[in-house]
C-alpha positions in Angstrom: 12.1 -18.4 -0.3 12.2 -15.1 -1.8 9.3 -13.7 -3.2 8.6 -10.5 -5.5 7.0 -7.7 -4.3 4.7 -5.6 -6.9 2.9 -2.3 -6.7 -0.7 -3.0 -7.1 -2.3 -0.1 -7.4 -2.5 3.1 -4.7 -5.1 4.9 -2.6 -5.9 8.7 -1.9 -4.9 8.3 1.9 -4.0 6.2 5.1 -7.4 5.7 5.5 -8.4 4.5 2.5 -4.9 2.5 2.4 -6.0 0.7 5.6 -10.0 -0.1 4.3 -8.5 -1.5 1.3 -5.8 -3.6 3.3 -8.7 -5.0 5.5 -10.4 -6.2 2.1 -7.0 -7.7 1.4 -6.3 -9.4 4.3 -10.0 -10.6 4.2 -9.0 -12.6 1.3 -6.2 -14.0 2.6 -3.8 -11.4 0.7 -0.9 -10.0 2.8 -0.1 -6.5 1.9 2.0 -3.8 2.7 1.4 0.0 3.0 4.2 2.3 1.5 4.0 6.3 2.0 6.2 8.9 2.2 7.4 9.9 5.7 5.9 13.6 5.2 2.8 12.6 5.1 2.9 11.4 8.5 5.5 14.1 9.8 2.8 17.0 8.4 -0.3 15.2 9.1 -1.1 15.2 5.1 -4.4 13.4 4.5 -4.9 14.6 1.0 -2.5 15.6 -2.0 0.6 13.8 -3.6 2.5 13.3 -0.8 -0.8 11.4 1.2 -0.9 9.2 -1.9 -0.3 5.6 -0.4 0.9 2.5 -2.3 -0.1 -1.0 -2.0 2.6 -3.7 -2.4 1.7 -7.8 -2.3 3.7 -10.4 -3.3 3.8 -11.3 -7.0 2.2 -14.5 -6.9 -0.8 -12.9 -5.3 -1.1 -9.5 -7.4 -4.1 -10.4 -9.7 -6.1 -11.5 -7.1 -5.2 -8.3 -5.5 -6.0 -6.2 -8.4 -9.3 -8.0 -8.9 -10.4 -7.0 -5.0 -8.8 -3.2 -5.3 -11.3 -3.0 -8.9 -14.4 -4.3 -6.9 -13.4 -2.1 -4.2 -13.8 0.9 -6.4 -16.6 0.5 -8.3 -18.5 -0.5 -5.3 -18.5 -4.3 -5.1 -17.3 -5.9 -1.9 -18.5 -9.3 -1.9 -16.6 -11.9 -4.6 -20.4 -13.3 -4.0 -22.0 -10.3 -6.1 
């Protein structure tokens, strides 16, 4: 079965990306992190090269976008 993978947002570094990945995966959303190799090679934690794109299956994009929006506004539980 072919699934389209879409970008649902970006975060400012690998640490934040892992936090968001944990939130998404805790809600059953499969996520892939895509980043510039230069950020890893040079140990960059901020700036445009440190940006990490959050990729999910297209059929989970709306749910993932909602989770990311809640994260950015400080809501960490769907019950809130």
